[in-house]
C-alpha positions in Angstrom: 0.0 0.0 0.0 3.0 2.3 -0.4 5.7 3.6 1.9 4.7 5.3 5.1 4.5 9.0 4.9 7.5 10.9 6.2 7.3 14.3 7.9 8.7 17.1 5.7 12.0 18.6 6.9 12.6 22.3 6.7 15.2 21.7 4.0 12.7 19.8 1.9 10.1 22.6 2.3 12.7 25.2 1.3 13.8 23.2 -1.7 10.2 22.7 -2.8 9.5 26.4 -2.5 12.6 27.3 -4.4 11.8 24.7 -7.1 8.3 26.2 -7.5 9.8 29.7 -7.9 12.3 28.4 -10.5 10.1 26.0 -12.5 6.6 26.9 -11.6 3.8 25.1 -9.7 2.8 21.8 -11.3 6.3 21.1 -12.6 6.9 18.5 -9.9 9.0 16.0 -12.0 11.2 18.9 -13.3 11.8 20.1 -9.8 12.8 16.5 -8.7 15.2 16.2 -11.6 16.8 19.6 -11.1 20.3 19.0 -9.6 19.8 22.0 -7.3 16.9 20.3 -5.5 17.3 16.5 -6.2 19.8 16.0 -3.4 17.3 17.3 -0.9 14.1 15.9 -2.4 15.5 12.4 -3.3 13.1 10.6 -1.0 10.0 12.4 -2.4 7.8 11.6 -5.4 6.1 14.1 -7.7 2.8 13.2 -6.0 4.4 14.0 -2.6 5.3 17.5 -3.9 1.9 18.1 -5.4 0.0 17.2 -2.2 2.4 18.9 0.2 2.0 22.1 -1.8 -1.8 21.9 -1.6 -1.7 21.4 2.2 0.5 24.4 2.7 -1.6 26.6 0.4 -4.7 25.7 2.3 -3.1 26.5 5.6 -1.7 29.8 4.1 -5.2 30.7 2.9 -6.9 30.1 6.3 -4.2 32.0 8.2 -4.2 34.9 5.8 -8.0 35.2 5.5 -8.4 35.2 9.4 -12.1 34.8 9.1 -13.8 34.9 12.5 -15.9 31.8 12.1 -13.3 29.9 10.0 -12.8 29.8 6.2 -15.1 27.9 3.9 -14.1 25.9 0.8 -15.2 28.7 -1.5 -13.1 31.4 0.2 -10.1 29.0 0.4 -10.4 28.2 -3.3 -10.7 31.9 -4.2 -7.6 32.8 -2.2 -5.5 30.1 -3.8 -6.8 30.9 -7.4 -6.1 34.6 -6.9 -2.5 34.1 -5.6 -1.3 30.9 -7.3 -1.7 28.8 -10.5 -4.4 26.1 -10.0 -4.6 23.0 -12.1 -7.8 22.2 -14.1 -9.0 19.7 -11.5 -8.3 22.0 -8.6 -11.7 22.2 -7.0 -11.9 18.4 -6.8 -8.4 18.1 -5.4 -9.3 20.8 -2.8 -12.4 19.0 -1.7 -10.6 15.8 -1.3 -7.7 17.4 0.6 -10.0 19.3 3.0 -11.8 16.0 3.8 -8.5 14.3 4.3 -7.2 17.1 6.6 -10.4 17.0 8.6 -10.4 13.2 8.9 -6.8 13.4 10.2 -7.5 16.2 12.7 -5.4 18.8 10.9 -8.6 20.9 10.4 -11.8 21.1 12.3 -15.1 21.3 10.4 -17.7 23.6 12.0 -21.4 23.4 11.4 -23.5 26.5 11.9 -27.2 26.4 12.5 -29.6 29.3 12.6 -31.8 29.5 15.6 
């Protein structure tokens, strides 16, 4: 079922960010093959890079928006689309990632009711 997930090191995070600046978001294989980053990211796959990036963008959106009741999927998506390049299947990926982060207690889903 695949290798266990390893926590990202600060060096890996820095290499990924620099790789995105140099090659662009979505160029995961190119970043992995670049000699400048391959020595640090050698334990990572292109899928690891893709999904780590989305995790960090979601967290950035939530912390930047600072919405009092929490951020909803629409606002998170709008923030990411305004500030970064989003792939064609972005909304589907975002929904899946938000469900995953909630299921793994990285995010808390709030339900509001009107009285």
